[in-house]
Structure formats: C-alpha cells, structure tokens
C-alpha positions as CSV (number, residue, x, y, z in Angstrom):
1,M,-56.4,-131.7,15.8
2,A,-58.6,-129.8,18.3
3,S,-61.9,-131.0,19.6
4,Q,-65.2,-129.2,19.6
5,L,-66.7,-128.4,23.0
6,R,-70.4,-127.7,22.7
7,I,-71.9,-125.1,25.0
8,P,-75.6,-125.4,26.0
9,S,-77.7,-122.2,25.5
10,P,-78.1,-121.4,29.2
11,L,-74.3,-121.2,29.6
12,R,-73.5,-119.2,26.4
13,R,-73.8,-115.9,28.2
14,F,-70.4,-116.9,29.8
15,T,-68.8,-117.6,26.4
16,G,-69.8,-114.5,24.6
17,G,-72.7,-116.3,22.9
18,D,-70.4,-119.0,21.4
19,A,-72.2,-122.3,20.9
20,A,-69.0,-124.2,20.4
21,I,-65.4,-123.7,21.3
22,S,-62.3,-125.3,19.8
23,V,-60.2,-126.9,22.6
24,N,-57.1,-129.0,23.0
25,G,-56.6,-131.6,25.8
26,G,-56.1,-135.3,26.3
27,T,-58.7,-135.6,29.1
28,I,-61.9,-134.0,30.1
29,K,-60.1,-132.2,32.9
30,E,-57.7,-130.7,30.5
31,V,-60.5,-129.7,28.1
32,L,-62.4,-128.0,30.9
33,G,-59.2,-126.3,32.1
34,E,-58.9,-124.6,28.7
35,L,-62.6,-123.6,28.9
36,F,-62.1,-122.1,32.4
37,T,-59.0,-120.2,31.4
38,A,-60.8,-118.5,28.6
39,H,-64.1,-118.1,30.4
40,P,-63.5,-118.3,34.2
41,E,-67.1,-117.3,35.2
42,I,-68.5,-120.6,33.8
43,K,-66.5,-122.7,36.2
44,N,-68.7,-122.2,39.2
45,H,-71.7,-123.5,37.2
46,L,-70.0,-126.8,36.3
47,I,-67.5,-127.7,39.1
48,E,-67.9,-128.1,42.9
49,E,-65.5,-126.4,45.3
50,N,-63.8,-129.8,45.8
51,G,-63.1,-130.1,42.0
52,D,-65.8,-132.6,41.2
53,L,-68.4,-132.2,38.4
54,R,-71.6,-130.8,39.8
55,N,-74.4,-133.5,40.1
56,F,-76.7,-131.7,37.7
57,V,-74.1,-131.6,34.9
58,N,-73.2,-134.4,32.6
59,I,-70.5,-134.4,29.9
60,F,-70.6,-136.7,26.8
61,V,-67.7,-137.4,24.5
62,N,-68.7,-138.7,21.1
63,N,-72.1,-139.5,22.6
64,E,-70.7,-141.5,25.5
65,D,-71.3,-140.4,29.1
66,I,-68.0,-139.8,30.9
67,R,-69.4,-141.2,34.1
68,H,-69.0,-144.6,32.6
69,S,-65.5,-144.1,31.2
70,G,-63.3,-142.5,33.8
71,G,-65.1,-139.3,34.8
72,L,-63.0,-136.1,34.5
73,D,-60.0,-138.3,33.6
74,S,-61.8,-139.7,30.5
75,E,-59.7,-139.7,27.4
76,V,-60.4,-137.2,24.7
77,I,-59.0,-138.0,21.3
78,D,-58.4,-135.5,18.5
79,D,-61.5,-134.2,16.7
80,S,-63.9,-135.4,19.4
81,D,-67.3,-134.0,20.0
82,V,-67.6,-132.9,23.7
83,R,-70.9,-131.8,25.0
84,I,-71.9,-130.2,28.3
85,I,-75.4,-131.3,29.2
86,P,-76.9,-129.6,32.3
87,S,-80.1,-130.8,33.7
88,I,-83.1,-128.6,32.6
89,A,-85.8,-130.7,34.3
90,G,-87.2,-128.5,37.0
91,G,-85.2,-125.5,35.6
92,V,-86.7,-122.5,34.0
93,D,-90.3,-123.0,33.1
94,D,-91.8,-121.6,30.0
95,L,-93.1,-118.1,30.3
96,T,-96.6,-118.0,31.6
97,P,-99.4,-116.0,29.8
98,P,-99.1,-113.2,32.3
99,E,-95.4,-113.1,31.8
100,L,-95.7,-113.1,28.1
101,A,-98.0,-110.1,28.4
102,R,-95.7,-108.3,30.9
103,Y,-92.5,-108.8,28.9
104,S,-94.0,-108.4,25.4
105,R,-91.9,-105.2,24.7
106,H,-88.8,-107.2,25.5
107,I,-89.8,-110.2,23.5
108,T,-90.4,-108.2,20.3
109,L,-86.8,-107.1,20.4
110,P,-84.8,-109.5,18.1
111,E,-81.8,-109.2,20.5
112,V,-84.0,-110.5,23.4
113,G,-86.9,-112.6,22.0
114,M,-88.3,-115.6,23.9
115,D,-85.0,-117.2,24.6
116,G,-83.5,-113.9,26.0
117,Q,-86.5,-113.4,28.3
118,K,-86.0,-117.0,29.6
119,K,-82.3,-116.2,30.2
120,L,-83.5,-113.2,32.3
121,K,-85.9,-115.4,34.2
122,S,-83.1,-118.0,35.0
123,A,-80.5,-115.3,36.0
124,K,-79.4,-114.8,39.6
125,V,-78.1,-111.4,40.4
126,L,-76.8,-110.1,43.7
127,V,-77.1,-106.4,44.6
128,V,-74.7,-105.3,47.4
129,G,-76.3,-102.2,49.1
130,A,-79.9,-101.1,49.1
131,G,-79.1,-97.4,49.0
132,G,-79.0,-94.8,46.2
133,L,-77.6,-97.2,43.5
134,G,-79.1,-100.4,44.8
135,C,-82.7,-98.9,44.5
136,P,-82.8,-98.2,40.8
137,V,-80.7,-101.3,40.0
138,A,-83.1,-103.5,41.8
139,L,-86.2,-101.8,40.4
140,Y,-85.2,-102.1,36.8
141,L,-83.8,-105.7,37.1
142,A,-87.1,-106.7,38.7
143,A,-89.1,-104.9,36.0
144,A,-87.0,-106.7,33.4
145,G,-87.9,-110.1,34.8
146,V,-84.5,-111.1,36.3
147,G,-85.7,-114.3,38.1
148,T,-83.7,-114.1,41.3
149,I,-82.5,-110.8,42.8
150,G,-80.4,-111.1,46.0
151,M,-80.0,-107.9,48.1
152,V,-77.4,-107.3,50.9
153,D,-78.0,-104.5,53.5
154,Y,-78.7,-104.2,57.2
155,D,-79.7,-100.5,57.4
156,V,-83.1,-99.0,58.1
157,V,-85.0,-96.3,56.1
158,D,-84.1,-92.8,57.3
159,E,-85.6,-89.5,56.3
160,S,-82.4,-88.4,54.5
161,N,-82.7,-91.5,52.2
162,L,-85.9,-90.4,50.6
163,Q,-84.3,-87.7,48.4
164,R,-82.7,-90.4,46.2
165,Q,-83.5,-94.0,47.4
166,I,-86.7,-94.5,45.4
167,L,-87.7,-97.9,46.7
168,Y,-88.8,-96.3,50.0
169,G,-91.5,-93.9,51.2
170,V,-92.4,-91.9,54.3
171,S,-94.5,-94.7,55.7
172,Q,-91.4,-97.0,55.8
173,K,-89.1,-94.7,57.9
174,G,-87.5,-96.8,60.6
175,Q,-88.3,-100.1,58.8
176,P,-85.4,-102.4,57.6
177,K,-84.5,-101.4,54.1
178,L,-84.6,-104.9,52.7
179,D,-88.1,-105.6,54.1
180,A,-89.4,-102.4,52.4
181,A,-87.5,-103.2,49.2
182,K,-88.9,-106.7,49.0
183,E,-92.5,-105.4,49.4
184,R,-92.0,-102.8,46.7
185,L,-90.2,-105.2,44.2
186,Q,-92.7,-108.0,44.7
187,N,-95.5,-105.5,44.1
188,L,-93.8,-104.4,40.9
189,N,-93.2,-108.0,39.7
190,P,-94.7,-110.9,41.6
191,H,-93.1,-113.4,39.1
192,I,-89.6,-113.0,40.5
193,N,-87.8,-114.2,43.6
194,I,-86.3,-111.7,46.1
195,K,-83.7,-113.1,48.4
196,L,-82.7,-111.0,51.4
197,H,-79.3,-111.0,53.1
198,S,-80.0,-108.8,56.1
199,V,-76.4,-108.7,57.3
200,A,-73.3,-106.7,56.9
201,F,-71.3,-107.8,53.9
202,T,-68.0,-109.0,55.4
203,S,-64.9,-111.1,54.7
204,A,-66.5,-113.8,56.8
205,N,-69.6,-114.2,54.7
206,A,-69.0,-112.6,51.3
207,L,-67.9,-115.7,49.4
208,D,-70.7,-117.8,50.8
209,I,-73.3,-115.1,49.9
210,I,-72.2,-114.6,46.3
211,K,-71.5,-118.2,45.4
212,D,-75.1,-118.9,44.2
213,Y,-75.3,-115.8,42.0
214,D,-74.2,-115.2,38.4
215,M,-72.9,-111.7,39.0
216,V,-72.6,-108.9,41.5
217,L,-73.8,-105.3,41.2
218,D,-71.8,-103.0,43.4
219,G,-74.0,-100.4,45.1
220,T,-71.7,-99.8,48.0
221,D,-70.9,-96.4,49.5
222,N,-67.6,-97.0,51.3
223,F,-64.1,-98.2,50.3
224,P,-63.7,-101.2,52.5
225,T,-66.9,-102.9,51.1
226,R,-66.0,-101.8,47.6
227,Y,-62.6,-103.6,47.7
228,L,-64.3,-106.5,49.4
229,V,-66.8,-106.8,46.6
230,N,-64.0,-106.7,44.0
231,D,-61.8,-109.3,45.7
232,A,-64.7,-111.6,46.4
233,C,-65.8,-111.4,42.7
234,V,-62.3,-112.2,41.5
235,M,-61.9,-115.1,43.8
236,S,-65.4,-116.5,42.8
237,G,-65.0,-115.8,39.1
238,K,-68.1,-113.5,39.1
239,P,-68.5,-110.3,37.0
240,N,-68.6,-107.1,39.1
241,V,-70.9,-104.4,37.6
242,Y,-69.5,-101.3,39.3
243,G,-71.1,-98.0,40.0
244,S,-70.1,-95.0,42.1
245,I,-71.6,-91.6,42.8
246,Y,-70.5,-88.4,44.6
247,R,-72.0,-84.9,44.4
248,F,-72.6,-84.5,40.6
249,D,-70.2,-87.2,39.3
250,G,-70.7,-90.8,38.6
251,Q,-68.6,-93.8,37.4
252,V,-69.6,-97.1,35.7
253,S,-67.7,-100.1,34.6
254,V,-67.8,-103.9,34.4
255,F,-64.9,-105.5,36.3
256,N,-63.6,-109.1,36.3
257,H,-65.4,-110.2,33.2
258,E,-63.5,-112.8,31.2
259,D,-60.0,-111.4,30.7
260,G,-60.9,-107.8,31.7
261,P,-59.4,-105.8,34.6
262,C,-60.7,-105.7,38.1
263,Y,-61.2,-102.6,40.3
264,R,-57.8,-103.0,41.8
265,C,-56.2,-102.8,38.4
266,L,-57.5,-99.2,38.3
267,Y,-57.2,-98.4,42.0
268,P,-54.6,-100.7,43.6
269,S,-55.1,-99.1,47.0
270,P,-57.7,-96.7,48.6
271,P,-57.2,-93.1,49.5
272,P,-56.3,-92.3,53.1
273,P,-59.3,-92.1,55.5
274,G,-61.0,-88.7,55.4
275,L,-59.4,-87.6,52.1
276,V,-62.5,-88.4,50.0
277,P,-65.7,-87.3,51.9
278,S,-68.7,-89.6,51.9
279,C,-72.0,-88.6,50.3
280,A,-73.3,-87.8,53.8
281,E,-70.5,-85.2,54.1
282,G,-70.3,-84.0,50.5
283,G,-73.8,-84.5,49.3
284,V,-75.2,-86.1,46.2
285,L,-77.6,-84.9,43.5
286,G,-80.8,-86.9,44.0
287,V,-81.2,-88.0,40.4
288,L,-77.6,-89.1,40.0
289,P,-77.9,-92.5,41.5
290,G,-80.9,-93.1,39.2
291,I,-78.8,-92.4,36.2
292,I,-75.8,-94.4,37.3
293,G,-78.0,-97.3,38.7
294,C,-79.8,-97.5,35.4
295,L,-76.5,-97.8,33.5
296,Q,-75.5,-100.6,35.9
297,A,-78.8,-102.4,35.3
298,N,-78.3,-102.0,31.6
299,E,-74.8,-103.7,31.8
300,A,-76.2,-106.5,33.9
301,I,-79.0,-107.2,31.4
302,K,-76.5,-107.2,28.5
303,L,-74.3,-109.7,30.5
304,I,-77.3,-112.0,31.0
305,L,-78.4,-111.8,27.4
306,G,-74.9,-112.0,25.9
307,I,-75.6,-109.0,23.7
308,G,-74.0,-105.6,23.0
309,N,-70.6,-104.1,23.8
310,L,-70.0,-104.4,27.5
311,M,-68.2,-101.9,29.7
312,K,-65.4,-104.4,30.2
313,G,-62.0,-102.6,29.9
314,R,-63.9,-99.3,29.7
315,F,-64.5,-96.7,32.5
316,L,-67.4,-94.4,32.0
317,L,-67.4,-91.0,33.8
318,F,-70.6,-88.9,34.0
319,D,-70.7,-85.2,34.9
320,A,-74.2,-84.1,35.6
321,L,-73.4,-80.4,35.8
322,E,-71.9,-80.4,32.3
323,M,-74.1,-83.2,31.1
324,E,-71.0,-84.9,29.8
325,F,-70.1,-88.6,29.4
326,T,-66.4,-89.4,29.1
327,E,-65.1,-92.9,28.4
328,L,-61.6,-94.1,29.4
329,K,-59.8,-97.3,28.3
330,I,-58.5,-99.4,31.2
331,K,-56.4,-102.6,31.0
332,K,-55.9,-105.6,33.2
333,D,-52.7,-105.1,35.3
334,P,-50.5,-108.2,35.1
335,Q,-49.0,-107.1,38.4
336,C,-52.4,-106.8,40.1
337,V,-52.3,-108.4,43.6
338,V,-55.7,-110.0,43.1
339,C,-56.2,-110.8,39.4
340,G,-52.6,-110.5,38.1
341,E,-50.4,-113.2,36.8
342,N,-49.0,-113.9,40.3
343,P,-51.6,-112.7,42.8
344,T,-50.5,-112.3,46.4
345,V,-54.0,-111.7,47.8
346,T,-55.6,-115.1,47.5
347,E,-58.1,-114.9,50.3
348,L,-60.3,-112.2,51.7
349,I,-58.6,-109.8,54.2
350,D,-59.5,-107.3,56.8
351,Y,-60.7,-104.5,54.6
352,E,-61.3,-101.9,57.3
353,Q,-57.6,-102.3,58.2
354,F,-56.6,-102.3,54.5
355,C,-58.4,-98.9,54.1
356,G,-56.7,-97.5,57.2
357,I,-59.8,-97.5,59.4
358,P,-58.9,-98.4,63.0
359,Q,-60.8,-101.1,64.7
360,A,-63.2,-99.9,67.4
361,E,-61.1,-101.5,70.2
362,E,-58.0,-99.7,68.9
363,K,-59.5,-96.2,68.9
364,K,-57.9,-94.2,71.7
365,N,-58.4,-90.4,71.6
366,D,-56.0,-87.9,73.0
367,F,-58.9,-85.5,73.4
368,D,-62.0,-85.4,75.6
369,E,-65.5,-85.8,74.4
370,I,-68.5,-83.9,75.8
371,T,-72.2,-84.3,75.4
372,V,-74.6,-81.7,73.9
373,F,-75.9,-81.2,77.5
374,E,-72.4,-80.2,78.6
375,L,-72.1,-78.0,75.5
376,K,-75.3,-76.2,76.4
377,D,-74.1,-75.6,80.0
378,I,-70.9,-74.1,78.6
379,L,-72.7,-71.9,76.1
380,D,-75.1,-70.6,78.8
381,Q,-72.1,-69.1,80.6
382,D,-71.1,-65.4,80.2
383,N,-67.6,-66.3,79.1
384,Y,-67.1,-69.5,77.3
385,P,-64.3,-71.0,75.3
386,V,-64.2,-71.0,71.5
387,V,-66.6,-73.5,69.9
388,I,-65.8,-74.2,66.3
389,D,-68.3,-75.6,63.8
390,V,-66.3,-77.4,61.0
391,R,-69.3,-78.1,58.7
392,E,-69.6,-76.8,55.2
393,P,-71.2,-73.4,54.5
394,F,-74.3,-74.9,52.9
395,E,-74.9,-76.8,56.1
396,L,-75.1,-73.6,58.1
397,D,-78.1,-72.6,55.9
398,I,-79.9,-75.7,57.2
399,A,-79.0,-75.6,60.9
400,Q,-76.6,-74.0,63.3
401,I,-75.9,-73.6,67.0
402,G,-75.7,-70.0,68.2
403,G,-72.5,-68.7,69.6
404,T,-70.2,-70.9,67.5
405,T,-67.3,-69.9,65.2
406,H,-67.5,-71.4,61.7
407,I,-64.3,-72.7,60.0
408,P,-64.9,-75.4,57.4
409,M,-62.9,-78.6,58.0
410,R,-60.9,-78.2,54.8
411,E,-59.7,-74.7,55.9
412,M,-59.0,-75.5,59.5
413,E,-55.3,-76.1,59.1
414,N,-54.9,-72.6,57.7
415,H,-56.4,-71.0,60.8
416,L,-54.4,-72.8,63.5
417,S,-52.2,-69.8,64.1
418,E,-55.2,-67.8,65.2
419,F,-55.4,-69.8,68.4
420,N,-53.2,-70.3,71.4
421,T,-52.2,-73.9,71.9
422,N,-53.2,-73.6,75.6
423,D,-56.7,-72.4,74.7
424,E,-59.7,-74.6,75.4
425,I,-61.2,-75.4,72.0
426,I,-64.5,-77.3,71.5
427,V,-65.3,-78.7,68.0
428,H,-68.5,-79.9,66.6
429,C,-69.9,-81.0,63.2
430,K,-73.0,-82.8,62.0
431,S,-72.6,-86.0,63.9
432,G,-69.1,-86.0,65.5
433,G,-67.0,-87.6,62.8
434,R,-65.4,-84.6,61.1
435,S,-65.0,-82.8,64.4
436,A,-63.1,-85.8,65.8
437,K,-60.7,-85.5,62.9
438,I,-60.1,-81.8,63.6
439,C,-59.5,-82.6,67.3
440,K,-56.8,-85.0,66.2
441,L,-55.3,-82.4,63.9
442,L,-55.2,-79.9,66.8
443,I,-53.6,-82.5,69.1
444,E,-51.0,-83.2,66.4
445,N,-50.2,-79.4,66.4
446,K,-49.6,-79.3,70.2
447,F,-53.0,-78.0,71.3
448,T,-53.5,-79.3,74.8
449,N,-57.1,-78.7,75.8
450,V,-59.3,-80.0,72.9
451,K,-62.9,-81.4,73.2
452,N,-65.2,-83.0,70.7
453,V,-69.0,-82.8,70.8
454,K,-70.4,-86.3,70.6
455,G,-73.2,-86.6,68.1
456,G,-72.8,-83.1,66.8
457,I,-75.7,-80.9,65.8
458,L,-77.9,-83.9,65.2
459,A,-77.6,-84.8,68.9
460,W,-78.3,-81.1,69.7
461,S,-81.4,-81.2,67.6
462,K,-82.6,-84.4,69.3
463,E,-81.7,-83.6,72.9
464,I,-81.6,-79.8,73.2
465,D,-83.5,-77.9,70.5
466,S,-86.0,-79.8,68.4
467,S,-86.7,-76.8,66.2
468,I,-83.3,-77.3,64.6
469,P,-83.9,-79.5,61.6
470,Q,-82.3,-82.9,61.2
471,Y,-80.6,-83.5,57.8
C-alpha cells in the first residue's frame, strides 16, 4: 500500500496544486525520489547540491521527525503519513495595509485571493535580458507583486532602444540598463526586491545565478544565450518561460516544466550564423515585445499561482500583421541531448562555438579593413573603386553615403558576375557586420582585392558627417 506525501502550500505550485501525493518507497530517500521524478522543479527547494536535506526543511513520518530516526534513510512503512515541513518563521510576512490596497483587484479574484498574493510575494523570478521583452516582463511582474525579480544584463541604454524598451527614457541614455530598470521598477512598486546581475550571462555563471530563483524568463536576443538559458534551466530543474520576437512575429511557450519539452526538443540545433538576421538588422515592430512580454508575464504568474492551463507542450505563434494567433502542439523528445532519456549534454558548454560563432582570437580575415577616414579619401578622388552598400532598401531612406552602389546583402550572390575578380571592391553596411560577411563571400568566389569599412555608416556619421542620422 502506498503512503501519502503531504505538500505544504508554498510548494504546491510545483505539484500542480496537489496537497498530497501517493508515493511508494521504503525510505524517505526513495519517497523523495518519486516526488522529484514526477515534479523535478521542487527538488532544489528541498535538497542541497550535495544531496542533503536543506537546513530549513524538516520531514515527519507519522508525526516523528526523521532527524531522530535515520534522516533520509529513515524507514517508511506502508500507509505512512509523510509530511514536508519547511520553516516559515521569517518567511513571507502578511500583506501590509498598503499592499492590501495595492493588490485589491488581484485579491478579489477567487483564483488569486490572499493566499495567491502571498505566493506572488514569496516568488523569485529571474529575467535574462533587459531589452524589448525583459522590459514589459519586469514591469508587469513588479506591478503584480512578485517579491523578488532578478535581472541579468550588462548593456547601456541607447537611443535605438527607446522605440520599444519601455523601462527607459531619454534622460537615461548611456546609463546601465539595470540601474535604470531598478529605479523604474522600485518607483512602480517599492514593496518588492530587485536583484541586479550586471554581467554577461555565460556558461561560467549561469547555474550559480539561477539557483536561487523559482523560474527563468527568457528575454534574450541571440541564439547562444537562448540555448544557454534552456540548458541551464534543464540542469537546474527550473521552468523556462520563453519568448522571441522578430519583425512582426512572436513566439511564446513554457519549456522544461514537469514532463514537458525543452527548447532543444523543438530546435535541436541553431541555424547557421547570419541565416536569421537579428532585430538590429531586420527590425522589430515597437509594440510586439510588449505583446509577447505580457504573455510571458502571464505564464509566469500562472506558474506561481498554480492556476490555469500553462503553455507547456504548446507553442504559440503571433503574427501582428494578420493579427493572428496560432497554437502548435509540441512534445518532449526522448532523444533530446539535454532533457531526453539518455542526455549527452550534462554540463554547460561553449554556446558561441555551438552556434558556429568563431571566438575573437580565432577570427582571421582574408580581406583588408579600412576606416571611414580612408573611405572618405577614396571617395574624394575623381576615379574611385566600386563601393557597395549592402544594407536593406528601407535603410537607404534613413541614411546613405553618396557615391555608393546599393546591392542588398541577400541579393549580392546574384550580382557577382557583374564584377571582375581583380576589381577593387569596398563594402559597407550599418556597422560592419553584414559587410564583413559579404567580403567573405567575395573572397570565397575568388575576388582578390576586397575591403571592409570598419564601423559602417554609423562610424561615418560619428566621424565624418554628423548630419547623417544614427539609427
């Protein structure tokens, strides 16, 4: 006959709201093993990394403290009553009168109530990225009363951020994003704790950063960090509330929750570098991160409260142009290298290398680079070589350098026959990244005299002609 494992209310969000679970096992260690298999996210709250029971957690079997009867090796007979008793002294305080007034619209919801608002207050959520998605996510979690919000970012506020990153204003340009974010969030809700991690999120620090949080919200904008977030969540047993945006399209899901799939179950490997443009290259509609970020915040709140139908095993697509939501069903891949039955990736790896991005010390160009000063000298000559601008057509409407030939990056391969392989060809773009890729393409096609303009038109605007707008 099975025993009943009683789950205290603060931990029921990890068991789907269940207050008791039927378990089999001859010892406490075996009973907990069944619990962790069914609900892996709860393990970090009960067990230390060395396998010991956390100091603030007690377990009683038939009203007897296991510390006095063998600890985790204590015997559990059939039909026992096993209770997990975490310390609550010094834990979440009752809601103060100002908090009761602030959260009254939440508390009147039967699905939230006083207990639910206390769950929000005790929750610890990590937001990776303080950009387009991280801003609305953090704002709405702070407004909802999530007690501890951690944020990871090391960037500074730039003019181009203000079109969509709603935590920041003109007066904060040049300021570290996290400093500006904390000021805004604490002004919105002084009752919560904002923890700043002003570092790059890397394989060296990811597990250490996320260990004290209940879940992670992915607000990243590049593939290496996205795969890192996924793998770190799987290895730490934390849900990954995923969001992604590009141009007019968005995606949302909840990965690594209970027996659900992880991001790698859907996308085992990333696309080749350069195949999928970044938002800086392809653009993004300003309101789109607000829509997707709010959906991520909604899923996080449902996870904390243990209510509703989560996006686990579901992949939501949003098309802003068509105003269309599409939901796809996704399944856990038993062959997944991270969360499958026999995972081969069991520790964090070099994600730059995994995504095919060469390390800085490995970069060796077969083409020359010139400065914008050198480009100006060339353009001032009566006869100068061909200078190709590989930016998109809409970028020409914003800014362009006179005397250049426009061929969008995606069309360049179709125009190679128009040039002699011995011709001197100079290539520029917005900041030098796309033009470097085209220089590499030209070299691969036997062109022998290729030059890339370092810094692109942004450097031209800064150093040569300030009337050309930055974008």
